[in-house]
Backbone as JSON Lines, residues from 0, in Angstrom:
{"i":0,"aa":"M","n":[0.54,-3.48,9.42],"ca":[-1.18,-4.38,9.82],"c":[-1.04,-5.13,10.32]}
{"i":1,"aa":"R","n":[0.21,-4.91,11.34],"ca":[-0.63,-5.8,12.71],"c":[-0.27,-4.31,13.83]}
{"i":2,"aa":"L","n":[0.48,-3.33,13.73],"ca":[0.08,-2.7,14.67],"c":[-0.87,-1.83,14.69]}
{"i":3,"aa":"P","n":[-1.78,-1.77,15.62],"ca":[-3.03,-0.85,16.11],"c":[-2.73,0.09,15.48]}
{"i":4,"aa":"N","n":[-1.7,0.81,15.94],"ca":[-1.76,2.33,15.29],"c":[-2.2,2.41,13.95]}
{"i":5,"aa":"Y","n":[-1.45,2.01,13.38],"ca":[-1.43,2.17,11.51],"c":[-3.09,1.77,11.28]}
{"i":6,"aa":"K","n":[-3.69,0.21,12.19],"ca":[-5.42,0.07,11.66],"c":[-5.72,0.99,12.07]}
{"i":7,"aa":"N","n":[-5.83,1.69,13.25],"ca":[-6.49,3.56,13.83],"c":[-6.71,3.73,12.79]}
{"i":8,"aa":"Y","n":[-5.67,4.43,12.25],"ca":[-5.01,5.8,11.54],"c":[-6.15,5.31,10.09]}
{"i":9,"aa":"W","n":[-5.87,3.89,9.62],"ca":[-6.84,3.19,8.11],"c":[-8.02,3.59,8.47]}
{"i":10,"aa":"I","n":[-8.6,3.57,9.95],"ca":[-10.31,3.44,10.22],"c":[-11.01,4.37,9.83]}
{"i":11,"aa":"E","n":[-9.39,5.87,10.1],"ca":[-10.58,6.9,10.34],"c":[-10.57,7.71,9.32]}
{"i":12,"aa":"A","n":[-9.28,6.66,7.88],"ca":[-10.12,7.36,6.69],"c":[-10.2,6.65,5.9]}
{"i":13,"aa":"G","n":[-11.19,5.55,6.63],"ca":[-12.24,5.77,5.73],"c":[-12.36,3.8,5.29]}
{"i":14,"aa":"S","n":[-11.34,3.59,6.05],"ca":[-11.02,1.15,6.09],"c":[-11.16,1.1,7.15]}
{"i":15,"aa":"E","n":[-12.35,1.43,7.07],"ca":[-13.01,0.57,8.18],"c":[-13.18,-1.12,8.49]}
{"i":16,"aa":"E","n":[-13.64,-1.32,7.55],"ca":[-14.44,-2.55,6.9],"c":[-13.52,-3.74,7.4]}
{"i":17,"aa":"E","n":[-11.71,-2.83,6.41],"ca":[-10.81,-4.18,5.8],"c":[-10.36,-4.43,7.95]}
{"i":18,"aa":"M","n":[-9.94,-2.57,8.17],"ca":[-8.84,-3.05,9.81],"c":[-9.76,-3.58,9.58]}
{"i":19,"aa":"L","n":[-11.0,-3.78,10.74],"ca":[-12.33,-4.86,11.1],"c":[-11.43,-6.09,10.79]}
{"i":20,"aa":"A","n":[-11.85,-5.97,9.79],"ca":[-11.37,-7.26,9.92],"c":[-10.09,-8.16,9.59]}
{"i":21,"aa":"I","n":[-8.85,-7.58,9.26],"ca":[-8.13,-8.07,9.67],"c":[-7.01,-8.01,11.4]}
{"i":22,"aa":"R","n":[-8.04,-6.23,12.81],"ca":[-7.44,-6.84,13.27],"c":[-8.88,-7.99,14.37]}
{"i":23,"aa":"D","n":[-10.26,-8.56,13.52],"ca":[-10.12,-9.59,14.41],"c":[-9.79,-10.55,13.55]}
{"i":24,"aa":"A","n":[-8.99,-10.65,12.63],"ca":[-8.04,-12.67,12.08],"c":[-6.63,-12.66,13.7]}
{"i":25,"aa":"I","n":[-6.48,-11.32,13.42],"ca":[-5.19,-11.29,14.43],"c":[-5.89,-11.1,15.44]}
{"i":26,"aa":"A","n":[-6.84,-11.08,15.97],"ca":[-6.7,-11.92,17.91],"c":[-7.96,-13.22,18.01]}
{"i":27,"aa":"R","n":[-8.08,-13.31,16.33],"ca":[-8.15,-14.71,16.35],"c":[-6.9,-16.05,15.99]}
{"i":28,"aa":"G","n":[-5.45,-15.63,16.07],"ca":[-5.08,-16.04,15.88],"c":[-4.01,-16.6,14.56]}
{"i":29,"aa":"E","n":[-5.05,-15.76,13.59],"ca":[-5.13,-15.82,11.68],"c":[-4.01,-14.65,11.17]}
{"i":30,"aa":"S","n":[-3.32,-14.63,11.51],"ca":[-2.39,-13.94,11.0],"c":[-2.19,-13.56,9.32]}
{"i":31,"aa":"Q","n":[-1.98,-15.05,9.28],"ca":[-1.6,-16.07,7.62],"c":[-3.14,-15.22,6.98]}
{"i":32,"aa":"R","n":[-4.08,-14.29,7.58],"ca":[-4.9,-14.05,6.3],"c":[-5.7,-12.83,6.11]}
{"i":33,"aa":"I","n":[-4.33,-12.16,7.09],"ca":[-4.04,-10.72,6.5],"c":[-4.16,-9.95,4.94]}
{"i":34,"aa":"P","n":[-3.32,-10.82,4.48],"ca":[-3.05,-10.13,3.39],"c":[-4.36,-10.75,1.98]}
{"i":35,"aa":"E","n":[-4.75,-11.27,2.0],"ca":[-6.45,-11.94,1.37],"c":[-7.75,-10.83,2.0]}
{"i":36,"aa":"L","n":[-7.39,-9.91,3.31],"ca":[-8.25,-8.84,3.89],"c":[-8.24,-7.52,3.96]}
{"i":37,"aa":"M","n":[-6.56,-6.92,2.72],"ca":[-6.31,-5.7,1.94],"c":[-7.07,-5.74,1.06]}
{"i":38,"aa":"S","n":[-8.96,-5.01,1.17],"ca":[-8.98,-4.65,-0.66],"c":[-7.9,-3.89,-1.38]}
{"i":39,"aa":"D","n":[-8.96,-4.58,-2.66],"ca":[-8.49,-4.44,-3.81],"c":[-7.94,-2.12,-3.6]}
{"i":40,"aa":"R","n":[-9.7,-2.32,-3.6],"ca":[-10.19,-0.6,-2.75],"c":[-8.52,-0.56,-2.13]}
{"i":41,"aa":"W","n":[-8.97,-1.1,-0.63],"ca":[-7.78,0.11,-0.3],"c":[-6.36,0.11,-0.5]}
{"i":42,"aa":"L","n":[-5.71,-1.42,-1.65],"ca":[-4.39,-0.91,-2.21],"c":[-4.44,-0.41,-2.71]}
{"i":43,"aa":"Q","n":[-5.71,0.1,-3.43],"ca":[-5.14,0.52,-4.93],"c":[-5.76,2.22,-4.01]}
{"i":44,"aa":"D","n":[-5.62,2.36,-3.12],"ca":[-6.16,3.47,-1.87],"c":[-4.8,4.37,-1.72]}
{"i":45,"aa":"V","n":[-4.04,2.46,-1.53],"ca":[-2.63,3.07,-0.8],"c":[-1.82,2.65,-1.42]}
{"i":46,"aa":"T","n":[-1.28,2.75,-2.78],"ca":[0.14,1.8,-3.06],"c":[-0.2,2.68,-4.49]}
{"i":47,"aa":"L","n":[0.83,2.21,-4.44],"ca":[0.87,2.33,-6.0],"c":[1.78,1.39,-6.81]}
{"i":48,"aa":"F","n":[0.85,0.79,-7.74],"ca":[1.61,-0.43,-8.04],"c":[0.77,-0.17,-9.84]}
{"i":49,"aa":"G","n":[1.96,-1.43,-10.75],"ca":[2.19,-2.24,-12.34],"c":[2.82,-1.22,-12.7]}
{"i":50,"aa":"N","n":[2.67,-0.9,-14.37],"ca":[4.09,-0.73,-15.16],"c":[4.03,0.58,-14.38]}
{"i":51,"aa":"A","n":[5.55,0.65,-15.54],"ca":[6.14,2.49,-15.17],"c":[5.68,3.57,-15.29]}
{"i":52,"aa":"T","n":[4.17,3.64,-16.68],"ca":[3.67,3.94,-16.69],"c":[2.82,4.37,-15.61]}
{"i":53,"aa":"E","n":[1.36,3.12,-15.3],"ca":[0.64,3.12,-14.08],"c":[0.77,4.1,-12.62]}
{"i":54,"aa":"V","n":[2.44,3.93,-12.44],"ca":[2.95,4.67,-11.76],"c":[3.58,5.71,-11.59]}
{"i":55,"aa":"R","n":[3.89,6.02,-12.06],"ca":[3.9,8.55,-12.93],"c":[2.98,7.91,-13.14]}
{"i":56,"aa":"E","n":[1.52,7.39,-13.56],"ca":[0.19,8.4,-13.37],"c":[-0.44,8.28,-12.31]}
{"i":57,"aa":"G","n":[-0.25,7.44,-11.08],"ca":[-0.82,7.53,-9.97],"c":[-0.14,8.52,-9.35]}
{"i":58,"aa":"F","n":[1.02,8.85,-9.01],"ca":[2.11,9.5,-8.21],"c":[1.29,11.27,-8.84]}
{"i":59,"aa":"E","n":[1.68,10.98,-9.64],"ca":[0.53,12.53,-10.44],"c":[-0.53,12.78,-10.17]}
{"i":60,"aa":"A","n":[-1.54,12.32,-9.8],"ca":[-2.4,12.72,-9.23],"c":[-2.71,12.75,-7.7]}
{"i":61,"aa":"W","n":[-1.59,12.11,-6.87],"ca":[-1.56,11.88,-6.18],"c":[-1.0,13.57,-5.7]}
{"i":62,"aa":"L","n":[-0.21,14.25,-6.3],"ca":[-0.04,15.51,-6.58],"c":[-1.05,15.97,-6.0]}
{"i":63,"aa":"A","n":[-1.56,15.28,-7.51],"ca":[-2.47,16.62,-7.74],"c":[-4.05,17.32,-7.39]}
{"i":64,"aa":"A","n":[-4.12,15.89,-6.01],"ca":[-5.18,15.9,-4.67],"c":[-4.39,16.43,-3.41]}
{"i":65,"aa":"G","n":[-2.62,16.78,-3.06],"ca":[-2.31,17.2,-2.99],"c":[-1.19,15.98,-1.66]}
{"i":66,"aa":"V","n":[-1.01,15.37,-2.5],"ca":[-0.52,14.31,-1.1],"c":[1.04,15.05,-1.59]}
{"i":67,"aa":"R","n":[2.0,15.82,-0.25],"ca":[3.35,15.85,-0.72],"c":[4.28,15.33,0.53]}
{"i":68,"aa":"T","n":[3.79,14.44,1.44],"ca":[4.76,13.26,1.73],"c":[4.27,11.6,1.27]}
{"i":69,"aa":"L","n":[5.62,11.26,0.82],"ca":[5.22,9.67,0.28],"c":[6.18,8.62,1.52]}
{"i":70,"aa":"I","n":[6.01,7.98,1.18],"ca":[6.9,6.64,2.16],"c":[6.94,5.69,0.87]}
{"i":71,"aa":"V","n":[8.18,5.78,0.71],"ca":[8.17,4.27,0.03],"c":[9.3,3.3,0.23]}
{"i":72,"aa":"V","n":[8.37,1.62,-0.52],"ca":[8.79,0.76,1.02],"c":[9.23,0.23,-1.2]}
{"i":73,"aa":"A","n":[10.01,0.16,-2.1],"ca":[10.03,-0.51,-3.03],"c":[10.02,-1.97,-3.13]}
{"i":74,"aa":"S","n":[9.42,-2.51,-4.15],"ca":[9.05,-4.23,-4.6],"c":[9.15,-4.14,-6.11]}
{"i":75,"aa":"S","n":[9.43,-5.88,-5.76],"ca":[10.35,-5.64,-7.3],"c":[9.76,-7.04,-7.3]}
{"i":76,"aa":"T","n":[9.11,-7.21,-9.07],"ca":[9.03,-9.31,-8.5],"c":[10.32,-9.73,-9.08]}
{"i":77,"aa":"R","n":[10.59,-9.04,-9.81],"ca":[11.87,-9.36,-11.13],"c":[13.13,-9.64,-9.38]}
{"i":78,"aa":"G","n":[13.22,-8.58,-9.04],"ca":[14.46,-9.29,-7.08],"c":[14.06,-7.66,-6.11]}
{"i":79,"aa":"G","n":[15.47,-7.73,-5.52],"ca":[15.12,-7.69,-4.08],"c":[14.32,-6.55,-4.11]}
{"i":80,"aa":"Q","n":[14.83,-5.48,-3.18],"ca":[14.83,-3.77,-3.13],"c":[15.93,-2.9,-4.74]}
{"i":81,"aa":"M","n":[17.25,-3.69,-4.23],"ca":[17.88,-3.41,-5.01],"c":[17.03,-2.85,-6.73]}
{"i":82,"aa":"V","n":[16.92,-4.19,-7.23],"ca":[16.42,-4.22,-8.03],"c":[15.64,-2.92,-8.08]}
{"i":83,"aa":"A","n":[14.11,-2.89,-7.06],"ca":[12.75,-1.69,-7.76],"c":[13.35,-0.35,-7.33]}
{"i":84,"aa":"A","n":[14.79,-0.14,-6.22],"ca":[14.43,0.86,-6.7],"c":[15.49,1.26,-7.64]}
{"i":85,"aa":"E","n":[16.22,0.6,-7.95],"ca":[16.3,1.06,-9.89],"c":[15.8,1.1,-10.81]}
{"i":86,"aa":"E","n":[14.69,0.02,-10.83],"ca":[13.06,-0.06,-11.25],"c":[12.74,1.67,-11.54]}
{"i":87,"aa":"L","n":[12.16,2.04,-10.45],"ca":[11.8,3.61,-9.17],"c":[12.6,4.03,-10.55]}
{"i":88,"aa":"I","n":[14.16,4.73,-10.46],"ca":[14.46,5.39,-11.06],"c":[14.22,5.4,-12.32]}
{"i":89,"aa":"Q","n":[13.97,4.4,-12.58],"ca":[14.14,4.51,-14.58],"c":[12.66,4.76,-14.9]}
{"i":90,"aa":"A","n":[11.63,4.16,-14.07],"ca":[10.84,4.98,-13.78],"c":[10.08,6.41,-14.17]}
{"i":91,"aa":"F","n":[11.23,7.19,-13.41],"ca":[10.73,8.59,-13.64],"c":[11.84,9.43,-14.5]}
{"i":92,"aa":"R","n":[12.52,8.82,-14.89],"ca":[13.05,9.21,-15.49],"c":[13.04,9.61,-16.55]}
């Protein structure tokens, strides 16, 4: 969220309110506010999260909408990236 090119992309994609608020917070030296400024609407538009069924359903919806390129940054509430990678593999078995 600190990189201007990402914020500019999300502004063009329809998330102007969130990105301008984040841009302003960074300019005021309030970077710690970034997580609270990422709205639920924005997070739901750009990430898949939840239980395995919810992630699979979201993935299928993205495919149906024409999304063909994904960036996977797996994280887990039960461990680091290795745990997250295993959870992702298990979700799609």
